[in-house]
C-alpha positions as a printed NumPy array, in Angstrom:
array([[  0.   ,   0.   ,   0.   ],
       [  1.298,   3.456,  -0.905],
       [  0.543,   6.292,   1.453],
       [  1.188,   9.791,   0.14 ],
       [  2.196,  12.115,   2.957],
       [  1.828,  15.217,   0.833],
       [  1.82 ,  16.222,  -2.776],
       [  4.389,  18.485,  -4.378],
       [  3.844,  22.195,  -3.93 ],
       [  5.216,  23.478,  -7.218],
       [  3.54 ,  26.594,  -8.508],
       [  3.94 ,  28.736, -11.621],
       [  6.747,  30.799, -10.049],
       [  8.847,  27.72 ,  -9.283],
       [  8.321,  26.394, -12.804],
       [  9.308,  29.782, -14.235],
       [ 12.523,  29.866, -12.194],
       [ 13.491,  26.29 , -13.109],
       [ 12.845,  26.988, -16.789],
       [ 14.991,  30.116, -16.51 ],
       [ 17.928,  28.05 , -15.234],
       [ 17.381,  25.258, -17.774],
       [ 17.503,  27.783, -20.616],
       [ 21.1  ,  28.693, -19.668],
       [ 24.316,  26.693, -19.758],
       [ 24.456,  26.639, -15.927],
       [ 22.901,  23.823, -13.932],
       [ 24.979,  23.505, -10.777],
       [ 26.988,  26.731, -10.96 ],
       [ 26.279,  30.257, -12.106],
       [ 24.463,  33.381, -10.973],
       [ 21.535,  31.619,  -9.27 ],
       [ 23.781,  29.514,  -7.027],
       [ 25.914,  32.558,  -6.218],
       [ 22.773,  34.455,  -5.195],
       [ 21.63 ,  31.485,  -3.104],
       [ 25.015,  31.241,  -1.353],
       [ 25.046,  34.956,  -0.6  ],
       [ 21.496,  34.955,   0.767],
       [ 22.086,  31.801,   2.808],
       [ 25.265,  33.239,   4.366],
       [ 23.378,  36.419,   5.207],
       [ 20.466,  34.463,   6.701],
       [ 22.813,  32.312,   8.801],
       [ 24.905,  35.297,   9.858],
       [ 28.139,  33.741,   8.648],
       [ 30.779,  34.929,   6.208],
       [ 30.258,  32.323,   3.519],
       [ 27.98 ,  29.515,   2.421],
       [ 28.514,  26.853,  -0.219],
       [ 25.762,  25.358,  -2.337],
       [ 26.418,  21.779,  -3.447],
       [ 24.628,  19.406,  -5.781],
       [ 23.674,  16.77 ,  -3.2  ],
       [ 23.4  ,  16.046,   0.484],
       [ 26.268,  13.577,   0.182],
       [ 28.507,  16.296,  -1.26 ],
       [ 27.555,  18.574,   1.611],
       [ 28.368,  15.919,   4.207],
       [ 31.685,  15.173,   2.486],
       [ 32.662,  18.854,   2.568],
       [ 31.607,  19.08 ,   6.204],
       [ 33.934,  16.211,   7.162],
       [ 36.811,  17.79 ,   5.214],
       [ 36.203,  21.181,   6.841],
       [ 36.08 ,  19.603,  10.303],
       [ 39.535,  18.136,   9.726]])
């Protein structure tokens, strides 16, 4: 039996933004990720933030940064 906890909440604005990125040559780098990193660092009150392509990549970088 499949039990759906919730459906996706993807509206016209999200579709527009994804299409905007897909129409460029940037998928995992570029101006959108730079904006995200800047806003995330500001939100967290830290000097820098790094956007990565997966949770595994983020955990890997965390272990490296921790020494």
